[in-house]
N, C-alpha and C positions, 0 to 999 in steps of 0.2 A: 494887800499882803496881810496875814494872818497877826492879830497883834501878839508879841512874843516878850514875856518879862515873867519875873518870879521865881518862883521853886520848880526845875524842869528836871526831874531824876534819868540818870541815864540807865535805863534798864539793862539787867541783864538778860542773856541766851539760855535758856535752859535747856540742857543737852541730856539726853536720857544715858543709860546704859550701852546702848548703841552708836554713841557720840552723835547721833542727828537730834535734830531741834524737837522740839515738845511743844506742838505749836497750841494746845490745850493750856500749857501752862504760862505761854506767851499771852495769853487771851487774860488769863487769872492775873497775872501781874499788873496789867494795863488797868485792870477794876481796881486792884489794892491800890496802884497810886493815886487813880482818881478819888477813892472814898477817903485818903488819906488827906485829899484837899491839893493835890499837885496841880499847877500851873500847865503842865505839858509833860511831855516823854522826849526823851532820844532813843532812836535804837541802833544799832550795829555799829556804836563807838567801841573806845576801848575797854570800858566798863562790860560792854556786851561781846568782848570779844570778835569785834567786827573783822579784825585781820587774819581771822583762822576759816571765815565764811567766803564759799566760791559765791559765784555771782547770782546764780539763782537761789542759793540758800538764803542769800541776803535780801533778793526781790522779794522772796515769799517771804520773811521776816517782816521786812516794812510793810508789805500787804496787810498781813496777820494784826501787826499793831493798830496800822489807821482803821481795818475793818473794827476792831474792838474799839477803840475810842469812839467811834462813831460822830464824830465830831465835837466830842463836849471837852476834847482838850487838844492843843494843837499836837503833832508829830513831827521831830526832825529825824531826817535820816542819816547817819553817818557814814562817813566814806573813808578808809584808810586804804590807801595805795600808794604806789611807787611810780606811777607815772599818768601823764595829763591824757591819754590813751584811755587807760584804765578809770581813771577818775570820772572820765565824760563818760564813759560805757554805763556806770553803775547809776550814776546820774539820771541818764536819759532813761535807764531801767525802770525807774521809781519816779519819774517828772509827771506821770499824767495821774499819778497814787493820792495827790491831793497832802505830801508833806509839806510843811509850812517853809520849811527851808533845808539843807543842805549841810553838814556839820564834815569839814573837810581838813583833814591834815595836809601841812606842807609834803610835798614829795620828799622822801627822808631815808633812803636805803644809801647809807655809808656816806657818797657823794652829795653836796649839799648845793641844789641851783643857786647860782650869784641874784641879786636882789630883781636883776632887769625879768631874767628867767622866772623868779618866782612871782613876780608881777604878769607876767604873761600866761602862768600857768591858770594863774585865777581867773583873768581876763577871758582867754578861750572857755574856758569850765564853762563861766557865767553865759555867754555867748549862746555855746550849744546848747545848756541845759534848761536853759530860762527858768530855772528855780533859784531863789534867792540862797546866798552861800554864808555861814559862818565858819570864818577860817578856825581851826581847833588848833593853838598854840601849845603845841606838849612836846614837840619831840627834842630833846636836849640838844643834839648835834645839827638841828636845822631849825634852833629856836629863831622867830622872827624879832627884830627889836621895835618898841611903841612906834619908833619914825615909820618903819617899814610898813608895820599894820597901818598906821593912821594913812600913808601916801596911797595903799591899796584900797582900802574903803573910800577914799577920795577919788582914786582914777578909775577905779572898776564898779559902775553902779549898781551891778548885780551882788557886788557883796556888801551885806548889810552890817557885818558885826566880826566880833570875835569873842571865843572862849579862850580866856587867859590862866592856863595851867601853871604849873610848878610853886615854888613855896617863896618867892620873893614879892613881895608886899610892895616895894618901892616902883618895880617895872608895873604892876597893877595899876599905881597912883599916877605914875607917869601919861598911861594910856588913858585913864579916865579924865584925868585932867584935861587934855589937849584933845578929847575926841568929840564929835559936834553931837550935837541933841539927838540927831538920827541915826548914829552909830550905837550898836546894841553892843554893849562890853556886859559880857557873863564872865562870872568868876568861877574857875575850876582847881579854886585854892584850898582846897578840902578842910582844912585844920582853921582857917581863917576866912569862914564864910559873915560872919559879925562886922569885923572890919572892911571887907569889902563890899559889903551894904550899906555901910558908913561913909564911905568914900565915892558913893553914887553908882555902883554897879545896878547894870537895870534887872539883875537876879543871877542864877547860878546852874550851871552844869555839872554834878561833881557826885563823885561814887558815893559820897557821904550821906548825899539827898534820899539814896535809891535804900542803902541802908537803912535810915531812921527817916523815914518820910512825915511822918506824923511831927516830929520833934522838931525837922529843919523848917516844915511850914511856921510851926509856932514861930520861931527865929525871927523869920522874914516877918511874921504878922507884928512881933514886937518892934522892931525896928522900924517898920512903916507908922505904929501907934506911939512911936517915943518912949517907948517905956525900955530904958535902956539896961535898967537893973535885970531884969525879966531877961534880955536878949544876953546879955554878958553870962548869966547864969546858966543858959541854953547851951551858950558858946562853948563853955568850960566841960559840960557835959557831952555834949558831941566831940569835942575836941580827944577827950579821952576815949570814944569809941573808935575815933580815927586814928589813934596811936595804937590801938589794939588790932585794928584792920590792915595798917599802911603796912604791903609785903609786895614781894615779887609777885605772888598769888592773888592780888587784890580783888579779881572777879569772883574768886572761890571764896571769900573771906565776906564781901558782901552778899554772895548767896545764903552763906551760912546766916548771916543776921536776918535774912530776909525770912529763911526757912524757919527761924522761931518766932516770928510774927505772923504767922499763918501763910505766909505766901511763900510756896514749894517752889523752888528755883532752878531743879534742878543739878546738874554736875558740872563742874569746869569741863571744855574739850581738852583731848590728850594735847601735848604732853602735860599741860599745866596740873599741879597735885591739889588736890581737897585742901580746905583748912585743916592744920594740925591741930590735935589736943589742946596744945599750947595755947594757940590762937583761938581757938573755941571757947575756951575758960574765960579768957579777956574780953572777947566779945560778949559774953553771956553777962560779966560780971558791969562793962559796962553798958549794954542795955539796960541791965537792972537801973542803975545810977540814973538811968532815963524815965524810971519808973513805968517801961515797957512790961506789959504783961506777955509772957513767953510761954510756947510750947515746945514740945517734943520736935525737933525738927525732922521733917518730911524728906 
């Protein structure tokens, strides 16, 4: 298995005026993330508007990203679906492409499977796809407890880790505290990367990394070097950016931040609105606070 750790930005998916994926911009973004020092990337997740993608679009997106990465960084393929059948279909569609892992949300449309059904969902998917799985614990009404997550990782060999989202650092601390050394715990608590790393997370997969990859890598490096004053300073400045971005149109705000840094990220897919003028002004101010040289958004 490819080693997964560090800063792994979830790439945005660039849509053109016709609402179709611009694969040339997918390639440009992968190059930009690599140039920033990212340790991997994930595609087709929530930041990448993966819930809007048809299976053919999804497959082509993963293929393009893996080809662009060319083995320099690992690529994780996100899967957001509402049935075991559809999750397996997507996993099998990309299984032979060389994805380092699948990032999979629990089934989440309105009705929550009970714990035994949830375990079975991930067990069957791991067996059918034969690709390592990272549980994307993000959906509020299908949020999995640390105890259940630990149980799944222990009982289902193909499930190698968890991307822990939401803003509750206590749940993160409980998960990290009782995880085994081989369990891959990644933080998606965008506002709290610094404490996530100090708690012992293996790395992060979160939108803030895609909006400011250079500063995010600097933060990771500062923690690893034990330079906590530097890490705290970066945390504070990244938090201001997160506060400017966090909204129901988060992918659009992330794209705007990327575009200001020379990474044209296209439009959000309808009906998601683009960043508002108020959001744009706040994002520009926060990026300036990170000493990022900005350009006109493309």
